[in-house]
C-alpha positions as protocol buffer text, in pm:
chain_id: "A"
residue {
  index: 1
  type: MET
  ca { x: -3922 y: -557 z: -4059 }
}
residue {
  index: 2
  type: GLY
  ca { x: -3578 y: -494 z: -3910 }
}
residue {
  index: 3
  type: LYS
  ca { x: -3490 y: -219 z: -4162 }
}
residue {
  index: 4
  type: ILE
  ca { x: -3826 y: -60 z: -4099 }
}
residue {
  index: 5
  type: LEU
  ca { x: -3792 y: -57 z: -3733 }
}
residue {
  index: 6
  type: THR
  ca { x: -3428 y: 81 z: -3770 }
}
residue {
  index: 7
  type: VAL
  ca { x: -3551 y: 380 z: -3978 }
}
residue {
  index: 8
  type: LEU
  ca { x: -3841 y: 442 z: -3770 }
}
residue {
  index: 9
  type: SER
  ca { x: -3631 y: 435 z: -3451 }
}
residue {
  index: 10
  type: ALA
  ca { x: -3383 y: 676 z: -3610 }
}
residue {
  index: 11
  type: ALA
  ca { x: -3656 y: 909 z: -3698 }
}
residue {
  index: 12
  type: LEU
  ca { x: -3832 y: 912 z: -3389 }
}
residue {
  index: 13
  type: LEU
  ca { x: -3518 y: 967 z: -3195 }
}
residue {
  index: 14
  type: LEU
  ca { x: -3444 y: 1258 z: -3376 }
}
residue {
  index: 15
  type: THR
  ca { x: -3776 y: 1413 z: -3283 }
}
residue {
  index: 16
  type: GLY
  ca { x: -3727 y: 1372 z: -2931 }
}
residue {
  index: 17
  type: TYR
  ca { x: -3915 y: 1012 z: -2883 }
}
residue {
  index: 18
  type: SER
  ca { x: -3730 y: 705 z: -2749 }
}
residue {
  index: 19
  type: VAL
  ca { x: -3819 y: 361 z: -2926 }
}
residue {
  index: 20
  type: ILE
  ca { x: -3866 y: 55 z: -2692 }
}
residue {
  index: 21
  type: VAL
  ca { x: -3877 y: -267 z: -2882 }
}
residue {
  index: 22
  type: HIS
  ca { x: -4075 y: -543 z: -2721 }
}
residue {
  index: 23
  type: PRO
  ca { x: -4115 y: -886 z: -2873 }
}
residue {
  index: 24
  type: VAL
  ca { x: -4484 y: -836 z: -2923 }
}
residue {
  index: 25
  type: GLU
  ca { x: -4519 y: -462 z: -3009 }
}
residue {
  index: 26
  type: THR
  ca { x: -4314 y: -161 z: -3056 }
}
residue {
  index: 27
  type: VAL
  ca { x: -4403 y: 150 z: -2846 }
}
residue {
  index: 28
  type: ALA
  ca { x: -4267 y: 544 z: -2926 }
}
residue {
  index: 29
  type: VAL
  ca { x: -4219 y: 707 z: -2588 }
}
residue {
  index: 30
  type: HIS
  ca { x: -4176 y: 1098 z: -2559 }
}
residue {
  index: 31
  type: ILE
  ca { x: -3857 y: 1190 z: -2383 }
}
residue {
  index: 32
  type: ASP
  ca { x: -3695 y: 1539 z: -2331 }
}
residue {
  index: 33
  type: ILE
  ca { x: -3366 y: 1582 z: -2509 }
}
residue {
  index: 34
  type: PRO
  ca { x: -3180 y: 1878 z: -2336 }
}
residue {
  index: 35
  type: LYS
  ca { x: -3092 y: 2134 z: -2613 }
}
residue {
  index: 36
  type: ALA
  ca { x: -2720 y: 2242 z: -2653 }
}
residue {
  index: 37
  type: ALA
  ca { x: -2658 y: 2572 z: -2479 }
}
residue {
  index: 38
  type: SER
  ca { x: -2694 y: 2845 z: -2723 }
}
residue {
  index: 39
  type: PRO
  ca { x: -2392 y: 3054 z: -2834 }
}
residue {
  index: 40
  type: PRO
  ca { x: -2314 y: 3367 z: -2630 }
}
residue {
  index: 41
  type: MET
  ca { x: -2504 y: 3673 z: -2749 }
}
residue {
  index: 42
  type: PRO
  ca { x: -2235 y: 3884 z: -2953 }
}
residue {
  index: 43
  type: TYR
  ca { x: -2248 y: 4184 z: -2726 }
}
residue {
  index: 44
  type: ARG
  ca { x: -2159 y: 3966 z: -2429 }
}
residue {
  index: 45
  type: ARG
  ca { x: -1803 y: 3885 z: -2646 }
}
residue {
  index: 46
  type: TRP
  ca { x: -1733 y: 4236 z: -2654 }
}
residue {
  index: 47
  type: ASN
  ca { x: -1831 y: 4267 z: -2286 }
}
residue {
  index: 48
  type: LEU
  ca { x: -2110 y: 4507 z: -2364 }
}
residue {
  index: 49
  type: SER
  ca { x: -2390 y: 4548 z: -2093 }
}
residue {
  index: 50
  type: TYR
  ca { x: -2671 y: 4588 z: -2357 }
}
residue {
  index: 51
  type: PRO
  ca { x: -2769 y: 4461 z: -2690 }
}
residue {
  index: 52
  type: VAL
  ca { x: -2649 y: 4658 z: -2973 }
}
residue {
  index: 53
  type: SER
  ca { x: -2874 y: 4901 z: -3123 }
}
residue {
  index: 54
  type: ASN
  ca { x: -2941 y: 5009 z: -3483 }
}
residue {
  index: 55
  type: LYS
  ca { x: -2777 y: 5363 z: -3400 }
}
residue {
  index: 56
  type: GLU
  ca { x: -2469 y: 5194 z: -3239 }
}
residue {
  index: 57
  type: LEU
  ca { x: -2433 y: 4989 z: -3543 }
}
residue {
  index: 58
  type: GLU
  ca { x: -2455 y: 5302 z: -3761 }
}
residue {
  index: 59
  type: CYS
  ca { x: -2201 y: 5460 z: -3571 }
}
residue {
  index: 60
  type: LEU
  ca { x: -1945 y: 5174 z: -3630 }
}
residue {
  index: 61
  type: ALA
  ca { x: -2056 y: 5144 z: -3971 }
}
residue {
  index: 62
  type: LEU
  ca { x: -1979 y: 5530 z: -4038 }
}
residue {
  index: 63
  type: ASN
  ca { x: -1643 y: 5493 z: -3845 }
}
residue {
  index: 64
  type: ILE
  ca { x: -1551 y: 5206 z: -4073 }
}
residue {
  index: 65
  type: TYR
  ca { x: -1684 y: 5397 z: -4396 }
}
residue {
  index: 66
  type: PHE
  ca { x: -1477 y: 5733 z: -4319 }
}
residue {
  index: 67
  type: GLU
  ca { x: -1177 y: 5557 z: -4182 }
}
residue {
  index: 68
  type: ALA
  ca { x: -1122 y: 5254 z: -4393 }
}
residue {
  index: 69
  type: ARG
  ca { x: -1315 y: 5320 z: -4694 }
}
residue {
  index: 70
  type: GLY
  ca { x: -1178 y: 5142 z: -5014 }
}
residue {
  index: 71
  type: GLU
  ca { x: -955 y: 4898 z: -4805 }
}
residue {
  index: 72
  type: ASP
  ca { x: -971 y: 4541 z: -4818 }
}
residue {
  index: 73
  type: PRO
  ca { x: -1194 y: 4364 z: -4557 }
}
residue {
  index: 74
  type: ASP
  ca { x: -903 y: 4298 z: -4328 }
}
residue {
  index: 75
  type: GLY
  ca { x: -831 y: 4673 z: -4306 }
}
residue {
  index: 76
  type: GLN
  ca { x: -1200 y: 4751 z: -4218 }
}
residue {
  index: 77
  type: PHE
  ca { x: -1246 y: 4468 z: -3973 }
}
residue {
  index: 78
  type: ALA
  ca { x: -911 y: 4583 z: -3812 }
}
residue {
  index: 79
  type: VAL
  ca { x: -1073 y: 4952 z: -3769 }
}
residue {
  index: 80
  type: ALA
  ca { x: -1398 y: 4819 z: -3622 }
}
residue {
  index: 81
  type: ASP
  ca { x: -1183 y: 4602 z: -3391 }
}
residue {
  index: 82
  type: ILE
  ca { x: -1017 y: 4909 z: -3238 }
}
residue {
  index: 83
  type: VAL
  ca { x: -1369 y: 5084 z: -3181 }
}
residue {
  index: 84
  type: MET
  ca { x: -1475 y: 4757 z: -2990 }
}
residue {
  index: 85
  type: HIS
  ca { x: -1163 y: 4726 z: -2795 }
}
residue {
  index: 86
  type: ARG
  ca { x: -1199 y: 5112 z: -2681 }
}
residue {
  index: 87
  type: VAL
  ca { x: -1566 y: 5032 z: -2566 }
}
residue {
  index: 88
  type: ASN
  ca { x: -1403 y: 4772 z: -2350 }
}
residue {
  index: 89
  type: HIS
  ca { x: -1125 y: 5001 z: -2230 }
}
residue {
  index: 90
  type: THR
  ca { x: -1153 y: 5203 z: -1906 }
}
residue {
  index: 91
  type: GLN
  ca { x: -992 y: 5519 z: -2064 }
}
residue {
  index: 92
  type: TYR
  ca { x: -1288 y: 5534 z: -2308 }
}
residue {
  index: 93
  type: PRO
  ca { x: -1667 y: 5565 z: -2326 }
}
residue {
  index: 94
  type: ASN
  ca { x: -1844 y: 5247 z: -2282 }
}
residue {
  index: 95
  type: THR
  ca { x: -2062 y: 5285 z: -2590 }
}
residue {
  index: 96
  type: ILE
  ca { x: -1974 y: 5256 z: -2965 }
}
residue {
  index: 97
  type: CYS
  ca { x: -2131 y: 5595 z: -3033 }
}
residue {
  index: 98
  type: GLY
  ca { x: -1947 y: 5738 z: -2738 }
}
residue {
  index: 99
  type: VAL
  ca { x: -1618 y: 5606 z: -2866 }
}
residue {
  index: 100
  type: VAL
  ca { x: -1664 y: 5712 z: -3220 }
}
residue {
  index: 101
  type: LYS
  ca { x: -1793 y: 6071 z: -3137 }
}
residue {
  index: 102
  type: GLU
  ca { x: -1522 y: 6110 z: -2866 }
}
residue {
  index: 103
  type: GLY
  ca { x: -1338 y: 6454 z: -2879 }
}
residue {
  index: 104
  type: ARG
  ca { x: -1293 y: 6784 z: -2703 }
}
residue {
  index: 105
  type: TYR
  ca { x: -1579 y: 7019 z: -2675 }
}
residue {
  index: 106
  type: THR
  ca { x: -1622 y: 7351 z: -2559 }
}
residue {
  index: 107
  type: GLU
  ca { x: -1833 y: 7455 z: -2262 }
}
residue {
  index: 108
  type: TRP
  ca { x: -2057 y: 7663 z: -2442 }
}
residue {
  index: 109
  type: ASN
  ca { x: -2118 y: 7418 z: -2733 }
}
residue {
  index: 110
  type: THR
  ca { x: -2115 y: 7038 z: -2614 }
}
residue {
  index: 111
  type: LYS
  ca { x: -2288 y: 6919 z: -2925 }
}
residue {
  index: 112
  type: TYR
  ca { x: -2022 y: 6984 z: -3173 }
}
residue {
  index: 113
  type: PRO
  ca { x: -1658 y: 6914 z: -3103 }
}
residue {
  index: 114
  type: ILE
  ca { x: -1363 y: 7148 z: -3153 }
}
residue {
  index: 115
  type: LYS
  ca { x: -1239 y: 7116 z: -3517 }
}
residue {
  index: 116
  type: HIS
  ca { x: -966 y: 6867 z: -3545 }
}
residue {
  index: 117
  type: LYS
  ca { x: -988 y: 6751 z: -3179 }
}
residue {
  index: 118
  type: CYS
  ca { x: -1139 y: 6406 z: -3214 }
}
residue {
  index: 119
  type: HIS
  ca { x: -1014 y: 6066 z: -3178 }
}
residue {
  index: 120
  type: PHE
  ca { x: -1134 y: 6004 z: -3527 }
}
residue {
  index: 121
  type: SER
  ca { x: -1068 y: 6281 z: -3759 }
}
residue {
  index: 122
  type: TRP
  ca { x: -1380 y: 6243 z: -3986 }
}
residue {
  index: 123
  type: TYR
  ca { x: -1609 y: 6314 z: -3708 }
}
residue {
  index: 124
  type: CYS
  ca { x: -1492 y: 6686 z: -3626 }
}
residue {
  index: 125
  type: ASP
  ca { x: -1349 y: 6796 z: -3987 }
}
residue {
  index: 126
  type: ARG
  ca { x: -1663 y: 7022 z: -4040 }
}
residue {
  index: 127
  type: LYS
  ca { x: -1754 y: 6812 z: -4339 }
}
residue {
  index: 128
  type: SER
  ca { x: -2067 y: 6619 z: -4404 }
}
residue {
  index: 129
  type: ASP
  ca { x: -2108 y: 6302 z: -4228 }
}
residue {
  index: 130
  type: VAL
  ca { x: -2348 y: 6174 z: -4481 }
}
residue {
  index: 131
  type: PRO
  ca { x: -2201 y: 5872 z: -4691 }
}
residue {
  index: 132
  type: THR
  ca { x: -2181 y: 5950 z: -5083 }
}
residue {
  index: 133
  type: ASN
  ca { x: -2060 y: 5613 z: -5182 }
}
residue {
  index: 134
  type: THR
  ca { x: -2364 y: 5374 z: -5137 }
}
residue {
  index: 135
  type: LYS
  ca { x: -2153 y: 5052 z: -5213 }
}
residue {
  index: 136
  type: ALA
  ca { x: -1899 y: 5149 z: -4962 }
}
residue {
  index: 137
  type: TYR
  ca { x: -2139 y: 5254 z: -4711 }
}
residue {
  index: 138
  type: LYS
  ca { x: -2302 y: 4891 z: -4759 }
}
residue {
  index: 139
  type: GLU
  ca { x: -1979 y: 4734 z: -4706 }
}
residue {
  index: 140
  type: ALA
  ca { x: -1914 y: 4909 z: -4390 }
}
residue {
  index: 141
  type: THR
  ca { x: -2245 y: 4832 z: -4248 }
}
residue {
  index: 142
  type: TYR
  ca { x: -2195 y: 4470 z: -4348 }
}
residue {
  index: 143
  type: VAL
  ca { x: -1860 y: 4466 z: -4175 }
}
residue {
  index: 144
  type: ALA
  ca { x: -2003 y: 4654 z: -3866 }
}
residue {
  index: 145
  type: ASP
  ca { x: -2297 y: 4380 z: -3859 }
}
residue {
  index: 146
  type: VAL
  ca { x: -2053 y: 4101 z: -3866 }
}
residue {
  index: 147
  type: VAL
  ca { x: -1826 y: 4248 z: -3588 }
}
residue {
  index: 148
  type: LEU
  ca { x: -2123 y: 4323 z: -3371 }
}
residue {
  index: 149
  type: ASN
  ca { x: -2373 y: 4030 z: -3435 }
}
residue {
  index: 150
  type: ASP
  ca { x: -2164 y: 3717 z: -3564 }
}
residue {
  index: 151
  type: PRO
  ca { x: -2111 y: 3504 z: -3279 }
}
residue {
  index: 152
  type: ASP
  ca { x: -1826 y: 3344 z: -3475 }
}
residue {
  index: 153
  type: TYR
  ca { x: -1632 y: 3659 z: -3574 }
}
residue {
  index: 154
  type: ILE
  ca { x: -1279 y: 3641 z: -3451 }
}
residue {
  index: 155
  type: PRO
  ca { x: -1111 y: 3991 z: -3408 }
}
residue {
  index: 156
  type: VAL
  ca { x: -851 y: 4078 z: -3673 }
}
residue {
  index: 157
  type: ILE
  ca { x: -680 y: 4299 z: -3396 }
}
residue {
  index: 158
  type: GLU
  ca { x: -672 y: 4111 z: -3058 }
}
residue {
  index: 159
  type: TYR
  ca { x: -608 y: 4394 z: -2831 }
}
residue {
  index: 160
  type: GLY
  ca { x: -494 y: 4722 z: -2963 }
}
residue {
  index: 161
  type: ILE
  ca { x: -676 y: 5057 z: -2921 }
}
residue {
  index: 162
  type: PHE
  ca { x: -464 y: 5291 z: -3146 }
}
residue {
  index: 163
  type: TYR
  ca { x: -426 y: 5324 z: -3506 }
}
residue {
  index: 164
  type: HIS
  ca { x: -326 y: 5587 z: -3765 }
}
residue {
  index: 165
  type: ALA
  ca { x: -311 y: 5608 z: -4138 }
}
residue {
  index: 166
  type: ARG
  ca { x: 25 y: 5533 z: -4274 }
}
residue {
  index: 167
  type: TYR
  ca { x: 57 y: 5859 z: -4450 }
}
residue {
  index: 168
  type: VAL
  ca { x: 74 y: 6060 z: -4123 }
}
residue {
  index: 169
  type: SER
  ca { x: 333 y: 6028 z: -3831 }
}
residue {
  index: 170
  type: PRO
  ca { x: 149 y: 6132 z: -3494 }
}
residue {
  index: 171
  type: GLU
  ca { x: 358 y: 6213 z: -3208 }
}
residue {
  index: 172
  type: TRP
  ca { x: 178 y: 5989 z: -2972 }
}
residue {
  index: 173
  type: ALA
  ca { x: 278 y: 5678 z: -3183 }
}
residue {
  index: 174
  type: GLU
  ca { x: 644 y: 5719 z: -3089 }
}
residue {
  index: 175
  type: ASN
  ca { x: 565 y: 5591 z: -2744 }
}
residue {
  index: 176
  type: LYS
  ca { x: 346 y: 5285 z: -2854 }
}
residue {
  index: 177
  type: LYS
  ca { x: 426 y: 4939 z: -2971 }
}
residue {
  index: 178
  type: MET
  ca { x: 319 y: 4852 z: -3313 }
}
residue {
  index: 179
  type: ILE
  ca { x: 116 y: 4523 z: -3326 }
}
residue {
  index: 180
  type: ALA
  ca { x: -21 y: 4537 z: -3694 }
}
residue {
  index: 181
  type: ASP
  ca { x: 24 y: 4673 z: -4039 }
}
residue {
  index: 182
  type: ILE
  ca { x: -281 y: 4641 z: -4246 }
}
residue {
  index: 183
  type: GLY
  ca { x: -386 y: 4812 z: -4523 }
}
residue {
  index: 184
  type: ASN
  ca { x: -346 y: 5184 z: -4498 }
}
residue {
  index: 185
  type: HIS
  ca { x: -320 y: 5173 z: -4127 }
}
residue {
  index: 186
  type: LEU
  ca { x: -71 y: 5102 z: -3859 }
}
residue {
  index: 187
  type: PHE
  ca { x: -228 y: 4957 z: -3553 }
}
residue {
  index: 188
  type: TYR
  ca { x: -97 y: 4978 z: -3195 }
}
């Protein structure tokens, strides 16, 4: 009988009941067990003041696709991290789409940026922004989803806000400290 009471006691405790054993009878009494604090919402980790919409996820996925398509996961995550660090930086827009689409616009045309005057070159190169490689776009979307929604995600790039492809030498990079060399990009 002792083994039965032990198993019953364990089962009842797991379901929120306390077992009181009395010499004459055993009684199960319901008790409230406080739930563990839920993990912080991922958008709070990135200091966003809003939950991330599908549009924001799409903007990040497109940036990963066009900037780091074909790179290993670390390279794609690093590119995503830079976007998110910019969202948190006071010198950049405070939304993902705002950061991705940032560029110089003319007074008479605020919908389309000036060619080659964007922070991310793919956005204003006047080429189609529709992904053509379905597999690569799915990978980019997966990376964006992890970065935005996985509470256990740890950024590959901790604090950088700049990067460039290794095959170019932008003038601005001369004044920056390189913090990482991942895939085809250098990060500052």
